[in-house]
C-alpha positions in Angstrom: -10.6 11.2 -6.7 -10.3 7.3 -6.4 -8.1 6.1 -9.2 -7.8 2.4 -10.0 -6.1 -0.1 -12.2 -8.2 -3.0 -13.2 -8.4 -5.9 -15.8 -11.2 -6.7 -18.0 -11.5 -8.7 -21.0 -7.9 -9.8 -20.6 -6.8 -6.0 -20.9 -5.6 -3.7 -18.1 -7.0 -0.3 -17.8 -7.1 2.7 -15.6 -10.3 4.2 -14.3 -12.0 6.5 -11.6 -14.0 4.8 -8.9 -17.5 6.2 -8.3 -19.5 4.3 -5.5 -19.3 0.7 -6.7 -18.5 1.3 -10.3 -15.6 2.6 -12.4 -15.4 5.2 -15.2 -13.1 3.8 -17.7 -10.2 6.1 -18.8 -9.3 4.3 -21.9 -9.2 6.3 -25.1 -9.5 10.0 -25.7 -5.4 10.3 -26.0 -5.6 9.6 -22.0 -2.7 7.5 -20.4 -3.1 3.8 -20.4 -1.3 3.2 -17.2 -1.2 4.5 -13.8 2.4 5.7 -13.7 2.1 7.7 -16.8 -1.4 9.3 -15.3 0.3 10.4 -12.3 3.4 11.9 -14.2 0.8 13.9 -16.3 -1.5 14.6 -13.5 -1.0 18.3 -13.2 -2.3 18.8 -16.9 -4.9 16.1 -16.7 -6.5 16.4 -13.3 -9.2 18.7 -14.5 -9.9 16.8 -17.8 -10.3 13.5 -15.8 -12.4 15.0 -13.2 -14.7 16.3 -16.3 -15.0 12.8 -17.6 -15.7 11.1 -14.2 -18.6 13.5 -13.4 -20.2 13.6 -16.8 -19.6 10.0 -18.2 -21.7 7.2 -16.9 -19.6 4.2 -15.2 -19.0 1.5 -17.8 -18.2 -1.3 -15.3 -19.1 -2.4 -11.6 -16.5 -3.1 -9.5 -17.6 -6.6 -9.2 -17.5 -7.4 -12.6 -13.8 -6.4 -12.9 -10.4 -7.9 -11.5 -9.1 -5.1 -9.5 -5.1 -4.9 -9.6 -2.7 -3.2 -7.5 -3.2 0.5 -8.7 0.5 0.8 -9.6 1.3 -2.8 -10.8 4.6 -2.3 -11.6 6.2 0.4 -9.6 9.9 1.4 -9.9 10.4 1.3 -6.2 8.6 -0.3 -3.1 10.2 1.4 0.2 8.9 0.3 3.5 9.8 1.7 7.0 10.2 -0.6 10.0 9.4 0.0 13.7 7.3 3.1 13.0 4.7 2.9 15.8 5.4 3.1 19.6 3.4 -0.1 20.5 5.0 -2.2 17.7 8.3 -1.0 19.0 7.4 -2.3 22.3 6.1 -5.5 21.3 9.1 -6.0 19.3 11.5 -5.5 22.3 13.2 -2.8 20.5 14.4 0.6 21.3 12.9 3.6 19.6 15.1 4.1 16.6 17.1 7.4 16.4 16.9 7.2 12.6 14.4 5.8 10.2 14.9 2.1 9.4 14.4 1.6 5.7 14.0 -1.7 3.6 12.8 -2.7 0.1 10.0 -4.9 -1.2 10.8 -6.2 -4.7 8.1 -5.6 -7.5 7.5 -9.4 -7.7 5.9 -9.1 -4.4 3.3 -6.7 -5.7 -0.4 -8.2 -5.3 -3.9 -7.1 -6.0 -6.2 -5.9 -3.2 -8.4 -9.2 -3.3 -6.1 -11.5 -4.8 -4.9 -14.5 -2.9 -1.6 -14.4 -0.9 0.6 -17.3 -1.2 1.6 -19.3 1.8 5.3 -20.2 0.6 6.8 -23.8 0.5 10.0 -22.4 2.2 8.4 -21.4 5.5 5.1 -21.5 7.6 6.1 -18.4 9.6 4.1 -15.8 7.6 2.6 -12.7 9.3 0.4 -9.8 8.5 1.3 -5.9 8.8 -1.5 -3.2 8.2 -0.1 -0.1 6.8 -0.8 3.3 5.4 0.8 3.4 1.8 1.6 6.5 -0.2 2.4 7.1 -3.9 4.7 9.7 -4.9 3.5 12.1 -7.5 6.5 13.9 -8.7 10.1 13.5 -9.5 11.8 15.0 -6.4 15.1 15.3 -4.4 16.0 17.2 -1.2 12.2 17.7 -0.3 11.9 19.4 3.0 9.3 18.1 5.4 7.2 21.3 5.0 7.1 20.7 1.2 6.6 17.0 1.4 2.7 17.3 1.1 3.3 18.4 -2.6 5.1 15.4 -3.8 2.3 12.8 -2.4 0.1 11.7 -5.2 -2.3 9.8 -3.2 -3.0 7.0 -0.4 -3.7 3.4 -0.3 -4.1 0.5 2.2 -1.3 -2.0 2.2 -0.3 -5.4 3.9 3.5 -5.8 4.3 3.2 -9.5 4.6 6.4 -10.9 6.1 8.0 -14.2 6.2 9.5 -14.1 9.8 12.3 -16.8 9.7 13.5 -15.7 6.4 13.4 -12.1 7.5 16.0 -12.6 10.2 18.0 -15.0 8.2 20.3 -12.0 7.9 20.3 -8.2 9.2 18.8 -7.2 5.9 15.1 -7.9 5.9 14.6 -7.6 2.2 14.4 -11.3 1.3 11.8 -11.9 4.1 9.6 -9.1 2.7 9.7 -9.9 -0.8 8.2 -13.3 -1.5 5.9 -13.5 -4.3 2.4 -11.9 -3.6 3.7 -10.2 -0.3 3.1 -6.5 -1.0 -0.9 -6.2 -1.8 -1.7 -2.7 -1.7 -4.9 -0.7 -2.7 -7.7 -1.1 -3.6 -7.0 2.0 -5.4 -5.5 5.5 -4.9 -7.4 8.1 -3.0 -5.7 11.3 -4.1 -3.9 13.4 -1.7 -6.5 16.3 -2.1 -9.4 14.1 -0.9 -7.4 12.7 2.2 -6.1 16.0 3.4 -4.2 15.4 6.6 -3.0 11.8 6.4 -2.2 11.5 10.1 -5.7 11.2 11.2 -6.8 7.7 9.7 -8.1 4.9 11.7 -6.2 1.7 10.6 -7.0 -2.0 11.5 -6.2 -5.9 10.5 -8.8 -8.6 11.1 -7.9 -12.1 10.6 -10.8 -14.3 10.1 -12.8 -11.5 11.5 -10.7 -11.1 14.6 -9.4 -7.7 15.2 -5.5 -8.1 15.6 -4.3 -4.5 14.9 -6.1 -1.2 15.8 -4.6 2.1 15.9 -4.4 5.5 14.2 -2.0 6.9 11.8 -1.6 10.0 14.3 0.6 7.3 16.2 3.5 7.1 13.5 6.9 7.8 14.8 8.2 9.2 11.7 5.1 10.6 9.7 4.8 10.4 6.0 6.4 14.0 5.5 9.4 13.2 7.6 9.6 9.9 5.5 9.9 11.9 2.3 12.3 14.3 4.0 14.7 11.5 4.8 14.5 9.2 1.8 14.6 12.1 -0.6 18.3 13.1 1.0 19.4 9.7 -0.7 17.7 8.8 -3.8 15.3 10.5 -6.7 11.9 9.8 -5.9 9.8 9.1 -8.9 6.2 9.4 -9.9 4.5 5.9 -9.0 7.1 4.9 -6.2 5.3 3.2 -3.5 6.2 3.8 0.2 4.6 1.4 3.1 4.6 3.7 6.4 4.9 1.2 9.0 2.7 -1.0 11.1 1.1 -0.8 14.6 1.1 -3.3 17.4 -0.7 -6.6 17.2 1.4 -8.5 14.7 1.0 -12.2 15.0 4.8 -12.9 16.0 4.5 -10.9 19.2 1.2 -12.4 20.4 1.7 -15.1 23.4 1.3 -17.4 22.1 2.2 -16.3 18.3 -0.6 -16.3 16.1 1.1 -16.5 12.5 -1.3 -17.0 9.4 -2.3 -20.2 8.1 -3.6 -21.5 4.9 -7.1 -20.7 4.5 -7.2 -17.6 6.8 -8.8 -14.5 5.4 -6.8 -11.5 6.1 -8.5 -7.8 6.0 -6.8 -4.4 6.2 -9.0 -1.5 6.4 -8.2 2.3 6.5 -10.7 4.8 7.3 -11.6 7.0 4.1 -9.6 4.7 1.9 -10.9 1.3 1.6 -9.9 -2.1 2.5 -8.0 -5.2 1.2 -9.2 -8.6 1.7 -7.2 -12.1 0.9 -7.2 -15.4 1.4 -3.9 -17.3 2.2 -3.2 -20.3 -0.1 -0.6 -22.5 -0.5 1.9 -21.9 -3.2 1.3 -23.6 -6.3 
């Protein structure tokens, strides 16, 4: 299933995406938010599936405002240097251990919402990424069991303010500007994706392909990531994980091709969907 969070008539709702329409899940004692739906999914999955099959969609996607599928995640975790070609273009050595940083919740942005060009910098870059969403509260998960705790997958763009990213050894501030963590356009449940390590991933800027790879090229795959993270912290339903970006980022081009106001950035992942956003000056 494809599960979305959307806004209509000033109200936030959740629903099931069917082609170009949405079956509204409001009412009937169902959760009103995505995190609660994810938490209760084992007991609600069959019911939601029946509703999706037997209910006529209430809204066309073009008539609603799609939000990030988890609008207020407790954690947004992101791994760096996780595709060989991106490592090479960065001039870095292949990491022996996973390199993790956070993006803060203020950075969450809808899949088609404008992305801010901040007043503080003009060194703004794109990073197309597969995103997964945690489905169960868990700790100390071995890689072989990791598929059991992934609820689903989305596309993401780890927008990066490059000069601020390297003000300090910690990347957090340069990765957490407002609107710089768009993901979606919905969550495709894990059972529908199957193997997440066979998905084409692309980023286009104004129609020009800048990144083109496949998730089979991840250095540390999704399951390895969960095994590593869950040794350190309890992962909660609705936590969002950005899994790394392939080569082709703007700062590594010769000359660099960083984003400008007015650019349109599109991230595509096979079998999931796409994000598309215009770069606009910070208000």
